[in-house]
Backbone as CSV, one residue per row, in Angstrom:
resi,resn,N_x,N_y,N_z,CA_x,CA_y,CA_z,C_x,C_y,C_z
1,MET,8.596,-6.314,2.315,7.476,-5.471,2.636,7.923,-4.219,3.370
2,ILE,8.951,-4.343,4.169,9.441,-3.191,4.920,9.978,-2.117,3.980
3,CYS,10.534,-2.524,2.847,11.025,-1.541,1.869,9.912,-0.593,1.452
4,CYS,8.756,-1.121,1.158,7.623,-0.302,0.704,7.058,0.538,1.827
5,GLN,7.044,-0.009,2.996,6.519,0.713,4.153,7.378,1.929,4.470
6,ASN,8.682,1.793,4.306,9.602,2.865,4.685,10.150,3.655,3.504
7,GLY,9.698,3.355,2.294,10.088,4.144,1.132,11.481,3.867,0.604
8,HIS,12.005,2.679,0.823,13.345,2.322,0.349,13.256,1.781,-1.082
9,VAL,13.176,2.706,-2.032,12.967,2.339,-3.439,14.143,1.541,-3.987
10,LYS,15.358,1.933,-3.661,16.531,1.216,-4.181,16.564,-0.221,-3.665
11,CYS,16.220,-0.396,-2.419,16.165,-1.744,-1.839,15.081,-2.562,-2.533
12,LEU,13.937,-1.949,-2.771,12.841,-2.617,-3.468,13.264,-3.022,-4.881
13,ALA,13.952,-2.124,-5.576,14.421,-2.419,-6.930,15.418,-3.579,-6.919
14,LEU,16.314,-3.568,-5.952,17.302,-4.644,-5.838,16.617,-5.990,-5.584
15,LEU,15.669,-5.999,-4.661,14.947,-7.237,-4.380,14.181,-7.723,-5.604
16,SER,13.586,-6.784,-6.318,12.869,-7.138,-7.541,13.822,-7.709,-8.585
17,ASP,14.985,-7.080,-8.730,15.996,-7.565,-9.674,16.449,-8.988,-9.340
18,LYS,16.437,-9.309,-8.055,16.867,-10.637,-7.600,15.732,-11.657,-7.603
19,GLY,14.556,-11.237,-8.100,13.453,-12.185,-8.260,12.402,-12.182,-7.168
20,ALA,12.395,-11.165,-6.306,11.385,-11.117,-5.244,9.984,-11.027,-5.852
21,ASP,9.038,-11.660,-5.204,7.645,-11.650,-5.648,6.999,-10.343,-5.187
22,LEU,6.726,-9.437,-6.133,6.164,-8.130,-5.791,4.662,-8.188,-5.539
23,SER,4.065,-9.332,-5.690,2.645,-9.502,-5.379,2.467,-10.397,-4.150
24,LEU,3.539,-10.555,-3.385,3.519,-11.369,-2.174,2.419,-10.873,-1.235
25,VAL,1.705,-11.812,-0.617,0.612,-11.472,0.292,0.988,-11.862,1.714
26,ASP,0.827,-10.914,2.636,1.046,-11.156,4.057,-0.060,-12.084,4.558
27,ASN,0.303,-13.147,5.247,-0.678,-14.136,5.684,-1.590,-13.650,6.807
28,LYS,-1.163,-12.643,7.547,-1.949,-12.190,8.694,-3.156,-11.352,8.278
29,GLN,-2.969,-10.443,7.309,-4.042,-9.524,6.945,-4.330,-9.494,5.447
30,GLY,-3.582,-10.261,4.686,-3.787,-10.283,3.246,-3.248,-9.053,2.534
31,LEU,-2.314,-8.360,3.169,-1.749,-7.149,2.578,-0.649,-7.485,1.577
32,THR,-0.574,-6.683,0.524,0.524,-6.790,-0.433,1.476,-5.624,-0.196
33,VAL,2.593,-5.640,-0.894,3.527,-4.519,-0.771,2.883,-3.233,-1.300
34,ALA,1.988,-3.356,-2.260,1.273,-2.173,-2.774,0.362,-1.583,-1.699
35,HIS,-0.251,-2.432,-0.877,-1.061,-1.937,0.235,-0.196,-1.105,1.187
36,LEU,0.963,-1.637,1.525,1.835,-0.934,2.470,2.347,0.382,1.900
37,ALA,2.752,0.368,0.647,3.210,1.610,0.017,2.088,2.646,0.013
38,SER,0.870,2.211,-0.230,-0.279,3.119,-0.244,-0.604,3.645,1.143
39,GLN,-0.536,2.784,2.136,-0.834,3.192,3.514,0.134,4.264,4.000
40,TYR,1.389,4.127,3.624,2.417,5.031,4.124,2.772,6.143,3.150
41,GLY,2.023,6.255,2.057,2.224,7.351,1.112,3.535,7.284,0.350
42,GLN,4.017,6.087,0.068,5.307,5.904,-0.599,5.101,5.842,-2.119
43,LEU,4.958,7.023,-2.715,4.659,7.137,-4.145,5.716,6.483,-5.020
44,LYS,6.978,6.716,-4.738,8.043,6.163,-5.581,8.033,4.635,-5.554
45,CYS,7.709,4.066,-4.416,7.603,2.600,-4.339,6.421,2.119,-5.176
46,LEU,5.295,2.819,-5.087,4.137,2.452,-5.900,4.458,2.532,-7.386
47,GLN,5.179,3.574,-7.775,5.552,3.725,-9.180,6.412,2.554,-9.639
48,LEU,7.386,2.186,-8.828,8.254,1.057,-9.183,7.461,-0.246,-9.223
49,LEU,6.583,-0.431,-8.264,5.761,-1.653,-8.252,4.935,-1.760,-9.533
50,GLY,4.356,-0.651,-9.948,3.567,-0.655,-11.179,4.407,-0.979,-12.400
51,LYS,5.602,-0.388,-12.467,6.498,-0.639,-13.604,6.952,-2.090,-13.655
52,ARG,7.088,-2.699,-12.489,7.589,-4.077,-12.422,6.472,-5.119,-12.430
53,GLY,5.231,-4.668,-12.616,4.133,-5.611,-12.796,3.446,-6.110,-11.544
54,ALA,3.631,-5.442,-10.425,2.945,-5.868,-9.197,1.445,-5.627,-9.327
55,GLU,0.680,-6.443,-8.661,-0.773,-6.304,-8.683,-1.178,-5.113,-7.800
56,LEU,-1.852,-4.133,-8.394,-2.192,-2.898,-7.689,-3.654,-2.829,-7.254
57,SER,-4.435,-3.850,-7.540,-5.860,-3.815,-7.201,-6.305,-4.989,-6.332
58,ARG,-5.388,-5.730,-5.797,-5.744,-6.889,-4.971,-6.388,-6.432,-3.659
59,LYS,-7.404,-7.145,-3.217,-8.073,-6.829,-1.963,-7.405,-7.574,-0.813
60,ASP,-7.316,-6.896,0.338,-6.808,-7.558,1.533,-7.937,-8.341,2.188
61,ASP,-7.696,-8.885,3.377,-8.696,-9.710,4.055,-9.961,-8.943,4.432
62,LYS,-9.869,-7.612,4.498,-11.030,-6.785,4.830,-11.700,-6.211,3.581
63,GLY,-11.174,-6.571,2.410,-11.758,-6.103,1.159,-11.233,-4.768,0.675
64,HIS,-10.140,-4.284,1.270,-9.559,-2.996,0.888,-8.475,-3.185,-0.167
65,THR,-8.467,-2.317,-1.163,-7.408,-2.321,-2.173,-6.382,-1.249,-1.808
66,PRO,-5.223,-1.258,-2.458,-4.261,-0.174,-2.222,-4.867,1.215,-2.480
67,LEU,-5.728,1.319,-3.490,-6.389,2.590,-3.776,-7.264,3.020,-2.606
68,ASP,-7.990,2.080,-2.024,-8.816,2.382,-0.852,-7.953,2.889,0.301
69,GLN,-6.804,2.240,0.507,-5.891,2.640,1.585,-5.382,4.060,1.377
70,ALA,-4.970,4.349,0.150,-4.441,5.684,-0.150,-5.514,6.752,0.038
71,ARG,-6.734,6.444,-0.369,-7.840,7.397,-0.185,-8.144,7.608,1.292
72,ALA,-8.257,6.524,2.048,-8.623,6.613,3.457,-7.587,7.375,4.269
73,LEU,-6.318,7.184,3.928,-5.250,7.829,4.689,-4.774,9.132,4.049
74,LYS,-5.539,9.582,3.057,-5.336,10.890,2.425,-3.928,11.076,1.854
75,HIS,-3.586,10.199,0.909,-2.333,10.323,0.163,-2.697,10.586,-1.297
76,PRO,-3.043,11.847,-1.619,-3.570,12.158,-2.957,-2.630,11.817,-4.106
77,GLU,-1.332,11.940,-3.891,-0.394,11.624,-4.967,-0.409,10.130,-5.270
78,CYS,-0.602,9.321,-4.245,-0.704,7.869,-4.450,-2.031,7.522,-5.124
79,VAL,-3.095,8.193,-4.710,-4.408,7.979,-5.329,-4.322,8.282,-6.820
80,ASP,-3.756,9.446,-7.159,-3.635,9.846,-8.565,-2.841,8.820,-9.363
81,HIS,-1.726,8.373,-8.808,-0.898,7.395,-9.518,-1.644,6.079,-9.723
82,LEU,-2.302,5.606,-8.686,-3.033,4.338,-8.796,-4.150,4.436,-9.822
83,LEU,-4.882,5.544,-9.820,-5.945,5.720,-10.804,-5.382,5.766,-12.221
84,THR,-4.280,6.477,-12.398,-3.634,6.574,-13.701,-3.139,5.206,-14.170
85,SER,-2.749,4.366,-13.211,-2.240,3.028,-13.529,-3.356,2.015,-13.751
86,GLY,-4.607,2.443,-13.588,-5.724,1.547,-13.817,-6.141,0.735,-12.607
87,ALA,-5.633,1.083,-11.433,-6.015,0.357,-10.220,-7.487,0.608,-9.899
88,THR,-8.096,-0.375,-9.281,-9.508,-0.249,-8.920,-9.671,-0.271,-7.406
89,GLY,-10.820,0.174,-6.968,-11.140,0.195,-5.542,-12.585,0.614,-5.371
90,ARG,-12.941,0.949,-4.162,-14.300,1.393,-3.881,-14.542,2.798,-4.425
91,LYS,-15.811,3.181,-4.467,-16.147,4.557,-4.823,-15.636,5.472,-3.714
92,VAL,-15.282,6.683,-4.072,-14.731,7.630,-3.102,-15.645,7.772,-1.889
93,GLU,-16.940,7.902,-2.120,-17.873,8.110,-1.005,-18.021,6.884,-0.108
94,ASP,-17.569,5.722,-0.569,-17.672,4.496,0.222,-16.427,4.209,1.062
95,VAL,-15.394,5.023,0.896,-14.147,4.805,1.633,-14.167,5.661,2.895
96,PRO,-14.098,5.029,4.065,-14.089,5.821,5.299,-12.804,6.639,5.396
97,THR,-12.936,7.847,5.873,-11.774,8.719,6.026,-11.113,8.424,7.361
98,ALA,-9.813,8.295,7.339,-9.066,8.010,8.560,-8.970,9.260,9.426
99,THR,-9.129,9.061,10.720,-8.922,10.151,11.664,-7.417,10.252,11.938
100,GLU,-7.020,11.291,12.606,-5.602,11.420,12.976,-5.187,10.253,13.876
101,ALA,-6.080,9.827,14.749,-5.770,8.690,15.625,-5.546,7.420,14.816
102,ASP,-6.350,7.221,13.776,-6.175,6.057,12.902,-4.804,6.079,12.239
103,LYS,-4.402,7.272,11.788,-3.107,7.405,11.117,-1.962,7.078,12.073
104,VAL,-2.040,7.581,13.299,-1.000,7.301,14.294,-0.965,5.809,14.605
105,PHE,-2.129,5.202,14.751,-2.203,3.765,15.031,-1.530,2.968,13.920
106,LYS,-1.829,3.327,12.645,-1.231,2.632,11.497,0.287,2.741,11.538
107,LEU,0.784,3.923,11.891,2.228,4.123,11.924,2.880,3.353,13.066
108,CYS,2.195,3.240,14.200,2.761,2.564,15.371,2.571,1.051,15.346
109,GLN,1.622,0.586,14.583,1.275,-0.829,14.565,2.482,-1.745,14.346
110,PRO,3.312,-1.500,13.295,4.438,-2.425,13.098,5.505,-2.303,14.182
111,VAL,5.671,-1.118,14.727,6.716,-0.894,15.727,6.376,-1.587,17.031
112,PHE,5.121,-1.427,17.466,4.709,-1.970,18.749,3.894,-3.248,18.636
113,ARG,3.762,-3.761,17.409,3.017,-4.981,17.138,1.592,-4.902,17.683
114,LEU,0.955,-3.769,17.428,-0.422,-3.544,17.884,-1.386,-4.308,17.002
115,ARG,-2.486,-4.733,17.556,-3.525,-5.420,16.794,-4.774,-4.547,16.757
116,PRO,-5.416,-4.468,15.568,-6.631,-3.654,15.478,-7.757,-4.202,16.312
């Protein structure tokens, strides 16, 4: 999951080649690697996940899809790719827009183990 969060495409490809489950779900929040790539704007990871058959429309524990995450955190290139790949999510007007504080919190959460 850290590969997708930090944009390490080669590491992700290697793990996939070795049989890693690209649809793995985090037990704490129901996030997939596609959710993390979308949250952090890692387009190349999303592209590789799509090519390797990862599920791009799975909902997390709060009902958010990777497309919802990309929209909320304003990663238009990820949104475009997910839509082109057939990913589904909420209507644009139903996705809350992240504030700058939300974005900083998302980035600091794994480092400082913050809880929402």
